[in-house]
C-alpha positions as MATLAB code, in Angstrom:
seq = 'MNRILAASILAGAAAFASNAFAQEGTVSGAVGGAATGAVVGGPVGAVVGGVAGAAIGTILAPPPPEVRTVVVQQTTPSVVYDQPIVVGQPLPTTVVLYPVPGYDNYYYTVVNNERVIVDPQSRTVLQVVN';
ca = [
     171.702  -53.467   18.415;
     168.090  -54.228   17.226;
     167.259  -50.401   17.702;
     170.631  -49.401   16.084;
     169.891  -51.539   12.867;
     166.180  -50.049   12.778;
     167.559  -46.454   13.227;
     170.037  -46.895   10.688;
     167.552  -48.266    8.002;
     165.354  -45.513    8.772;
     168.269  -42.844    8.581;
     169.294  -44.307    5.347;
     165.732  -44.177    3.796;
     165.469  -40.459    5.184;
     168.635  -39.367    3.375;
     167.458  -41.221    0.148;
     164.366  -39.150    0.383;
     166.178  -35.934   -0.009;
     168.196  -36.940   -3.057;
     164.998  -38.642   -4.832;
     162.319  -35.895   -4.469;
     160.948  -36.958   -7.773;
     160.070  -40.487   -6.433;
     158.124  -39.017   -3.477;
     155.430  -41.782   -3.228;
     158.141  -44.488   -3.214;
     160.444  -42.873   -0.507;
     157.640  -42.019    1.652;
     156.173  -45.198    1.207;
     159.376  -47.080    2.175;
     159.994  -44.836    5.172;
     156.610  -45.108    6.476;
     156.641  -48.909    6.023;
     159.988  -49.099    7.565;
     158.887  -47.359   10.705;
     155.850  -49.169   11.128;
     157.663  -52.533   10.688;
     160.280  -51.530   12.996;
     157.534  -50.942   15.748;
     155.857  -54.149   14.975;
     158.503  -56.573   14.132;
     161.821  -55.099   15.142;
     164.672  -54.771   12.430;
     163.410  -57.603   10.280;
     159.997  -55.933   10.341;
     161.671  -52.719    9.373;
     163.227  -54.118    6.151;
     159.916  -56.075    5.127;
     157.847  -52.857    5.964;
     160.251  -50.542    3.945;
     160.057  -52.930    0.836;
     156.149  -53.178    1.004;
     155.831  -49.445    1.806;
     158.049  -48.579   -1.221;
     155.985  -50.751   -3.476;
     152.684  -49.326   -2.246;
     154.043  -45.822   -2.581;
     155.035  -46.372   -6.054;
     151.722  -47.587   -6.961;
     149.929  -44.702   -5.235;
     152.387  -41.901   -6.156;
     150.091  -38.681   -6.761;
     150.213  -37.507  -10.453;
     152.151  -34.440  -11.529;
     150.797  -30.989  -10.631;
     150.132  -30.513  -14.451;
     147.609  -33.440  -14.343;
     145.717  -31.573  -11.644;
     145.720  -28.449  -13.563;
     144.295  -30.282  -16.826;
     141.632  -32.036  -14.663;
     140.579  -28.775  -12.864;
     139.871  -27.119  -16.367;
     137.731  -29.883  -17.567;
     133.909  -29.460  -17.659;
     132.567  -32.978  -16.808;
     129.258  -33.492  -15.205;
     129.146  -34.983  -11.609;
     127.775  -38.411  -10.799;
     126.454  -39.214   -7.426;
     127.904  -42.191   -5.712;
     126.873  -43.363   -2.251;
     130.131  -44.516   -0.957;
     133.228  -42.313    0.250;
     135.879  -41.648   -2.192;
     139.176  -43.062   -0.776;
     142.734  -42.603   -2.217;
     144.033  -46.100   -2.832;
     140.747  -47.645   -3.367;
     139.211  -48.554   -6.853;
     136.139  -46.975   -8.160;
     133.413  -49.082   -9.531;
     132.880  -49.797  -13.113;
     129.633  -47.941  -13.111;
     131.625  -44.675  -12.696;
     132.413  -43.357  -16.164;
     136.305  -42.306  -16.332;
     137.632  -39.907  -18.947;
     141.213  -39.691  -20.186;
     143.194  -36.622  -19.014;
     144.112  -34.723  -22.201;
     147.883  -35.095  -23.076;
     148.401  -37.665  -20.115;
     147.642  -41.151  -21.161;
     148.679  -42.583  -17.917;
     145.723  -40.790  -16.084;
     142.047  -40.807  -16.215;
     139.709  -38.714  -14.158;
     135.813  -38.359  -13.250;
     133.715  -36.204  -11.092;
     131.870  -37.729   -8.268;
     129.868  -35.976   -5.768;
     131.072  -32.729   -7.157;
     134.696  -33.659   -6.505;
     137.308  -34.195   -9.165;
     139.087  -37.434   -8.877;
     142.247  -38.482  -10.586;
     142.219  -42.425  -11.393;
     144.807  -45.066  -12.550;
     143.037  -46.165  -15.700;
     144.403  -49.791  -15.406;
     143.197  -50.398  -11.867;
     140.387  -47.837  -11.468;
     142.345  -46.931   -8.314;
     141.956  -43.377   -6.891;
     145.213  -41.491   -6.928;
     144.050  -38.049   -5.861;
     141.079  -36.163   -4.963;
     141.079  -32.606   -6.277;
     139.333  -29.990   -4.152;
];
């Protein structure tokens, strides 16, 4: 019974994913969280994991491709930072962020010669552009 419930939740989330491609981060977070939660905590874990995964997926949803295109076109000097750049982790306040022209919700910087798209409110790395 528990496995059937967990499988139903996962199937429902997967079906939702095909209909809501625009909300990719939320859906993939929900599906991944539900799968992990089901393994760890059974059906209740699947529900909790799905909700938590959706929230995290929404927060860390990658920016639209247009933002990446604009960031690549910018000429900004690179700064040296001795820690790894990790998606989902904030950059320190010592790293200068620049607004992405035309996209107020995104900032960028260049760290160790890699362009990084950042959430300006939390300074969280959303995407590393190679």
